[in-house]
C-alpha positions as CSV (number, residue, x, y, z in Angstrom):
1,M,45.8,-53.2,31.2
2,K,46.9,-54.0,34.7
3,H,47.9,-57.5,35.8
4,R,48.9,-59.1,39.0
5,A,50.5,-62.5,39.0
6,I,49.0,-65.3,41.1
7,R,51.3,-68.2,41.7
8,T,49.1,-70.3,44.0
9,R,46.6,-71.5,41.4
10,H,47.3,-73.7,38.4
11,L,45.4,-74.4,35.2
12,S,45.1,-77.9,33.7
13,A,45.5,-77.9,29.9
14,V,41.9,-77.6,28.7
15,A,42.9,-78.8,25.3
16,A,43.7,-82.2,26.7
17,A,40.0,-82.7,27.5
18,A,38.7,-81.3,24.3
19,G,40.8,-83.3,21.8
20,L,39.2,-85.7,19.4
21,A,39.6,-89.5,19.7
22,T,39.3,-91.9,16.8
23,L,36.0,-93.8,16.5
24,A,37.7,-97.2,16.3
25,G,36.6,-99.3,19.3
26,V,34.5,-96.7,21.1
27,T,31.9,-98.3,23.4
28,T,28.2,-98.3,22.7
29,A,25.7,-96.5,25.0
30,G,25.0,-99.6,27.0
31,S,28.7,-100.1,27.9
32,A,30.4,-99.8,31.3
33,S,31.3,-96.1,30.6
34,A,27.7,-95.1,30.5
35,A,26.2,-92.4,32.8
36,S,22.6,-92.1,33.9
37,G,20.2,-89.7,32.1
38,S,19.9,-87.6,35.3
39,T,23.7,-87.2,35.3
40,W,23.7,-86.0,31.7
41,D,20.9,-83.6,32.6
42,A,23.2,-82.2,35.4
43,V,26.1,-81.8,33.0
44,A,23.8,-80.1,30.5
45,A,22.5,-77.8,33.3
46,C,26.1,-76.7,34.0
47,E,27.2,-76.5,30.3
48,S,24.2,-74.8,28.8
49,G,21.6,-74.1,31.4
50,G,19.9,-77.3,30.4
51,N,19.0,-76.0,26.9
52,W,19.4,-79.0,24.6
53,S,18.8,-76.8,21.5
54,I,21.2,-74.0,22.4
55,N,23.4,-72.4,19.7
56,T,25.0,-69.2,20.8
57,G,27.4,-68.9,17.9
58,N,30.4,-69.7,20.0
59,G,31.3,-72.8,18.1
60,Y,29.7,-75.2,20.6
61,Y,26.2,-76.7,20.2
62,G,23.5,-78.4,22.1
63,G,22.9,-79.1,25.8
64,L,26.4,-80.8,26.2
65,Q,28.2,-78.1,24.1
66,F,29.7,-80.3,21.4
67,A,32.3,-78.9,19.1
68,Q,31.2,-79.6,15.5
69,S,34.3,-81.7,14.8
70,T,33.5,-83.8,17.9
71,W,29.9,-84.2,16.8
72,E,30.9,-85.3,13.3
73,G,33.9,-87.5,14.5
74,F,31.7,-89.6,16.9
75,G,28.9,-90.1,14.4
76,G,26.5,-87.4,15.4
77,T,25.6,-86.6,11.9
78,S,23.7,-89.9,11.7
79,Y,21.1,-88.0,13.8
80,A,21.4,-84.4,12.8
81,P,23.8,-82.0,11.1
82,R,24.6,-80.3,14.4
83,A,24.1,-81.3,18.1
84,D,21.6,-78.5,18.8
85,L,19.4,-79.9,16.0
86,A,19.4,-83.4,17.6
87,S,17.1,-84.6,20.4
88,R,18.3,-84.9,24.0
89,D,18.6,-88.7,23.8
90,Q,20.6,-88.5,20.5
91,Q,23.0,-86.0,22.1
92,I,23.4,-88.3,25.1
93,A,24.1,-91.2,22.8
94,I,27.0,-89.4,21.2
95,A,28.2,-88.1,24.6
96,E,28.4,-91.7,25.8
97,K,30.9,-92.4,22.9
98,V,32.9,-89.4,23.9
99,L,32.9,-90.5,27.6
100,A,34.0,-94.0,26.6
101,S,36.9,-92.6,24.5
102,Q,38.0,-89.5,26.5
103,G,36.6,-90.0,30.0
104,P,34.9,-87.3,32.1
105,G,37.7,-84.9,31.3
106,A,36.0,-84.0,28.0
107,W,33.8,-81.8,30.3
108,P,36.5,-80.7,32.7
109,T,34.5,-78.4,34.9
110,C,30.9,-79.6,34.6
111,S,31.8,-83.3,35.0
112,V,33.0,-82.6,38.5
113,K,30.0,-80.5,39.4
114,A,27.6,-83.1,38.0
115,G,29.4,-86.2,39.4
116,L,30.0,-87.6,35.9
117,T,32.2,-90.7,36.0
118,A,33.1,-93.4,33.6
119,G,30.5,-95.9,35.0
120,G,26.9,-96.2,35.9
121,P,23.5,-97.2,34.4
122,A,23.1,-96.3,30.8
123,P,20.3,-94.2,29.3
124,E,18.4,-95.8,26.4
125,A,20.1,-95.2,23.1
126,P,17.8,-93.3,20.6
127,A,16.8,-94.9,17.4
128,P,17.6,-93.0,14.2
129,A,14.5,-91.2,13.0
130,E,14.3,-92.9,9.6
131,Q,14.2,-96.5,10.7
132,P,12.3,-96.7,14.1
133,A,10.2,-99.8,13.2
134,Q,13.1,-101.8,11.7
135,Q,15.3,-101.3,14.8
136,Q,12.7,-102.4,17.3
137,A,12.0,-105.7,15.5
138,P,15.3,-107.5,16.3
139,T,14.8,-107.6,20.1
140,E,17.9,-109.8,20.6
141,Q,20.3,-107.2,19.2
142,P,20.8,-105.2,22.5
143,A,22.0,-108.4,24.2
144,A,24.6,-108.9,21.4
145,E,25.8,-105.3,21.8
146,Q,26.4,-105.7,25.5
147,A,28.6,-108.8,25.0
148,P,31.8,-106.8,24.3
149,V,31.5,-104.8,27.5
150,Q,34.1,-106.8,29.3
151,Q,36.5,-106.5,26.3
152,Q,36.1,-102.7,26.2
153,A,36.8,-102.1,29.9
154,P,40.7,-101.9,29.5
155,A,40.4,-99.5,26.6
156,E,38.1,-97.2,28.5
157,Q,40.6,-96.7,31.3
158,A,43.4,-95.6,29.0
159,P,42.0,-92.2,28.0
160,V,40.9,-91.5,31.6
161,Q,44.4,-92.1,32.9
162,Q,46.0,-90.0,30.1
163,A,44.2,-87.0,31.5
164,A,46.3,-87.0,34.7
165,P,49.6,-85.8,32.9
166,A,47.7,-82.7,31.9
167,E,48.5,-81.4,35.4
168,E,52.2,-81.5,34.5
169,T,51.6,-78.9,31.8
170,A,49.6,-76.6,34.0
171,S,50.5,-72.9,33.7
172,D,50.4,-70.2,36.4
173,L,47.5,-67.8,36.3
174,E,47.3,-64.0,36.8
175,E,44.5,-61.5,37.2
176,H,43.3,-59.4,34.3
177,V,41.0,-56.4,35.1
178,I,38.5,-56.0,32.2
179,E,38.7,-52.7,30.5
180,R,35.9,-50.9,28.6
181,G,35.5,-52.3,25.1
182,E,37.3,-55.6,25.8
183,T,35.7,-58.9,25.0
184,T,36.4,-62.4,26.1
185,A,37.9,-63.1,22.6
186,S,40.2,-60.0,22.7
187,I,41.4,-60.9,26.2
188,A,42.1,-64.5,25.2
189,E,44.1,-63.3,22.2
190,D,46.1,-60.9,24.3
191,H,47.1,-63.8,26.6
192,S,47.7,-66.5,24.0
193,S,44.6,-68.3,25.2
194,T,41.2,-69.2,23.8
195,V,37.6,-68.2,24.7
196,E,36.9,-71.7,25.8
197,E,39.9,-71.8,28.1
198,L,38.9,-68.5,29.8
199,V,35.3,-69.7,30.1
200,A,36.5,-72.9,31.8
201,I,38.9,-71.2,34.2
202,N,36.4,-68.6,35.3
203,E,33.2,-70.6,34.9
204,L,31.7,-67.9,32.8
205,P,28.0,-68.1,31.9
206,D,26.7,-67.9,28.3
207,G,30.0,-69.0,26.8
208,G,31.7,-65.8,28.0
209,E,29.6,-63.5,25.9
210,L,28.7,-61.2,28.8
211,I,31.6,-59.6,30.8
212,F,31.7,-56.3,32.6
213,A,34.4,-53.6,32.7
214,G,36.0,-53.5,36.1
215,D,35.5,-57.2,36.8
216,T,38.6,-59.5,37.2
217,L,39.3,-62.6,35.1
218,L,41.9,-65.2,35.7
219,V,44.1,-65.6,32.6
220,P,47.2,-67.8,31.7
221,A,50.4,-66.1,32.7
222,G,52.1,-66.7,29.4
223,G,54.8,-64.0,29.7
224,A,55.1,-60.7,27.9
225,E,53.5,-60.8,24.5
226,G,51.6,-58.4,22.3
227,T,51.3,-54.7,23.0
228,V,50.3,-52.3,25.8
229,V,49.0,-48.8,25.7
230,V,50.8,-46.3,28.0
231,E,48.4,-44.9,30.6
232,R,48.7,-41.8,32.7
233,G,51.2,-42.4,35.5
234,D,52.9,-45.4,33.7
235,T,56.6,-45.7,33.6
236,L,58.7,-48.3,31.8
237,A,59.4,-49.9,35.1
238,T,55.7,-50.3,36.1
239,I,54.8,-51.5,32.6
240,A,57.6,-54.1,32.7
241,A,56.6,-55.3,36.2
242,D,52.9,-55.5,35.2
243,N,53.6,-57.5,32.1
244,G,56.4,-59.9,33.3
245,T,59.2,-58.3,31.3
246,E,62.3,-56.1,31.8
247,V,62.9,-52.4,31.1
248,E,65.8,-53.3,28.9
249,V,63.6,-55.5,26.8
250,L,61.0,-52.7,26.3
251,V,63.8,-50.2,25.4
252,R,65.3,-52.6,22.9
253,V,62.1,-53.8,21.1
254,N,60.6,-50.3,20.9
255,D,63.9,-48.7,20.0
256,L,63.4,-46.1,22.7
257,A,66.0,-43.3,22.9
258,D,65.1,-42.3,26.5
259,A,64.1,-45.0,29.0
260,D,62.6,-42.3,31.3
261,L,60.3,-40.9,28.7
262,V,57.0,-42.6,27.7
263,V,54.0,-40.8,26.3
264,E,50.4,-41.4,27.5
265,G,48.5,-43.2,24.7
266,E,51.6,-44.6,23.1
267,T,51.5,-48.3,22.1
268,L,54.6,-50.3,23.2
269,E,55.6,-53.8,22.0
270,L,56.1,-56.1,25.0
271,G,58.5,-58.6,23.5
């Protein structure tokens, strides 16, 4: 594998936007954190091609690509066991709770493309399928729900401002040339990353399921870890330079008797 370090770009910690928040005090769909239905459609178009029933098997479900733990943690199972089994309006209702708790950073790439912010007209919240008639009867309930809006405003801003320190933990990026037989998962493992992080960095379609040999991906430059297979023309010096380590380290960790002799096809530990 060949790498070339890039020191001009930085990656915000993706995990900061994907972490779960507790349900206590999250705002309802009619609160000040709400986004319009058309804005959520734009987020879904970016996340899943606008397919509200998508389930590609990558651990993220529905048009807004909920992790199962997020769907459960914010009450989504009151609508359906998974997000892809819920309706568009039901998915948006849960997304509003996530937006109120975590801010637009929960969708770090697509929120920027779609113009998602913590404010705007709210879409109508869906009624649970089992009790549609009973919920429509008390017409004065929505007014009561909107009363706490002013009280929730300070709490909404706290998670949004917490996303800023993520820039302080940004890591340098480097290029990885995809080799035949590699997958997004194997590349993520080689670079101490995750599939979701690589998808977000490179804006990969289809959850990163389709990549091509010879293409270049940006990956976190996490230092020398894992192994490397010696290719024709490689020397310890070129391997060390490509993988951010030193010849002395390769000699020591691989117990090499001759630093000038490496064999094509041999697997070396990087550190």
